[in-house]
C-alpha positions as CSV (number, residue, x, y, z in Angstrom):
1,X,42.0,-11.6,99.3
2,X,39.2,-10.0,101.5
3,X,36.0,-12.2,101.6
4,X,33.7,-9.4,100.7
5,X,36.0,-8.3,97.8
6,X,36.1,-12.0,96.6
7,X,32.2,-12.1,96.6
8,X,31.8,-8.9,94.6
9,X,34.2,-10.1,92.3
10,X,32.7,-13.3,92.0
11,X,29.2,-11.8,91.1
12,X,30.7,-9.8,88.5
13,X,32.7,-12.7,86.9
14,X,30.1,-15.3,87.2
15,X,26.6,-13.8,86.5
16,X,25.0,-17.5,86.1
17,X,26.3,-19.5,89.0
18,X,25.5,-23.1,88.3
19,X,22.6,-24.0,90.8
20,X,24.5,-27.4,91.2
21,X,27.9,-25.7,92.1
22,X,28.3,-27.6,95.3
23,X,27.7,-31.1,93.9
24,X,29.8,-30.1,90.8
25,X,32.9,-29.1,92.6
26,X,32.8,-31.9,94.9
27,X,33.2,-34.1,91.6
28,X,29.8,-36.0,92.5
29,X,28.3,-34.8,89.2
30,X,28.8,-33.0,85.9
31,X,27.1,-31.0,83.3
32,X,27.3,-30.4,79.6
33,X,26.4,-26.9,80.1
34,X,28.7,-26.0,82.8
35,X,32.1,-24.3,82.6
36,X,34.5,-24.1,85.5
37,X,36.0,-20.7,86.5
38,X,39.2,-20.0,88.6
39,X,39.0,-17.1,90.8
40,X,41.5,-16.1,93.4
41,X,42.8,-19.7,93.5
42,X,39.2,-20.9,94.1
43,X,37.0,-22.8,91.7
44,X,33.6,-21.9,90.5
45,X,30.9,-23.2,88.1
46,X,28.9,-21.2,85.6
47,X,26.1,-22.4,83.4
48,X,26.6,-21.4,79.7
49,X,22.9,-21.9,78.7
50,X,20.2,-19.6,80.0
51,X,17.4,-22.2,79.4
52,X,19.4,-25.0,81.3
53,X,20.1,-22.4,84.0
54,X,16.3,-21.8,84.4
55,X,15.5,-25.4,84.1
56,X,17.9,-26.3,87.1
57,X,16.6,-23.5,89.0
58,X,12.9,-24.6,88.4
59,X,13.8,-28.3,89.2
60,X,15.7,-27.2,92.4
61,X,12.9,-24.8,93.7
62,X,10.1,-27.5,93.0
63,X,12.1,-30.3,94.9
64,X,12.9,-27.9,97.5
65,X,9.4,-27.4,98.2
66,X,8.6,-31.2,98.0
67,X,11.4,-32.0,100.5
68,X,10.8,-29.3,103.1
69,X,10.0,-31.9,105.8
70,X,12.6,-34.2,105.0
71,X,15.3,-31.5,105.0
72,X,13.8,-29.9,108.2
73,X,14.1,-26.7,106.6
74,X,12.4,-23.8,108.5
75,X,11.0,-21.4,105.6
76,X,10.9,-20.5,102.1
77,X,13.8,-18.4,100.5
78,X,16.2,-19.1,103.5
79,X,19.5,-20.4,102.2
80,X,20.1,-24.0,103.3
81,X,23.3,-25.1,105.2
82,X,25.9,-26.9,102.8
83,X,25.2,-30.2,104.2
84,X,21.3,-29.8,103.6
85,X,21.8,-28.0,99.9
86,X,24.2,-31.0,99.2
87,X,21.7,-33.3,100.2
88,X,18.8,-31.7,98.0
89,X,21.2,-31.4,95.0
90,X,22.8,-35.0,95.2
91,X,19.5,-36.8,96.5
92,X,17.3,-35.1,94.1
93,X,19.6,-36.0,91.2
94,X,20.1,-39.6,92.3
95,X,16.3,-39.9,93.1
96,X,15.4,-38.5,89.4
97,X,17.8,-40.8,87.7
98,X,16.3,-43.7,89.7
99,X,12.7,-42.7,88.7
100,X,13.8,-42.3,85.0
101,X,15.8,-45.4,84.9
102,X,14.1,-48.1,87.1
103,X,16.2,-51.4,88.0
104,X,19.4,-49.4,86.9
105,X,22.1,-48.4,89.4
106,X,22.5,-44.6,89.8
107,X,26.0,-44.0,88.3
108,X,28.6,-42.1,90.3
109,X,29.4,-39.4,89.4
110,X,26.1,-38.3,87.7
111,X,27.2,-37.6,84.1
112,X,24.8,-34.8,82.7
113,X,22.5,-32.6,85.1
114,X,21.1,-30.8,82.1
115,X,20.6,-33.9,80.2
116,X,19.0,-35.5,83.1
117,X,16.6,-32.7,83.7
118,X,15.6,-32.5,79.8
119,X,14.9,-36.0,79.9
120,X,12.7,-35.7,83.1
121,X,10.9,-32.9,81.4
122,X,10.3,-34.5,78.2
123,X,9.0,-37.5,80.1
124,X,6.7,-36.2,82.5
125,X,5.8,-32.8,81.0
126,X,6.7,-30.5,84.2
127,X,8.5,-30.8,87.3
128,X,5.4,-30.6,89.1
129,X,4.4,-34.0,87.8
130,X,7.4,-35.9,88.7
131,X,7.1,-39.0,91.3
132,X,8.5,-37.0,94.2
133,X,7.8,-39.9,96.6
134,X,10.5,-41.8,94.8
135,X,12.7,-38.9,94.6
136,X,12.4,-37.8,98.2
137,X,13.5,-41.3,99.5
138,X,16.9,-40.4,97.9
139,X,17.0,-37.2,99.1
140,X,16.2,-38.5,102.7
141,X,18.9,-41.4,102.2
142,X,21.7,-39.3,100.7
143,X,24.7,-38.8,103.0
144,X,27.7,-36.9,102.4
145,X,31.1,-37.8,103.7
146,X,31.4,-38.1,107.2
147,X,33.7,-35.4,109.2
148,X,37.1,-36.9,110.1
149,X,37.9,-37.6,113.7
150,X,40.3,-35.6,115.3
151,X,43.2,-37.3,116.7
152,X,44.3,-36.5,120.5
């Protein structure tokens, strides 16, 4: 399938793409409001609840602003490369879990993104009031899998 045709069909079928699609499809986390879609032998993730979708977007944007130095991102609005997007998504969720549940180990995979964000919003009132110094430590520390070495 032509890549441009795939992207066009993807946008038609998945009008509410999960903001954590990369992390979910890598099986590092799950969400109670997400549904997987199969499209042209590929997987996608769709958010089933408008309010949860907006909450995830708001958290990621707030986190991205707080982590701009840590991610070495150039400017607002630019798409992050895959590795940095994964670092923001996974590190941000792990940091938020650690801030909400001090002294507990962070589960792998993260069981429910939507529930975690709702719990944080309830506790701190808004995402802008989150303890970002703790959260950013996890963003900085999170490493994805290492590339495999090529055999010669």
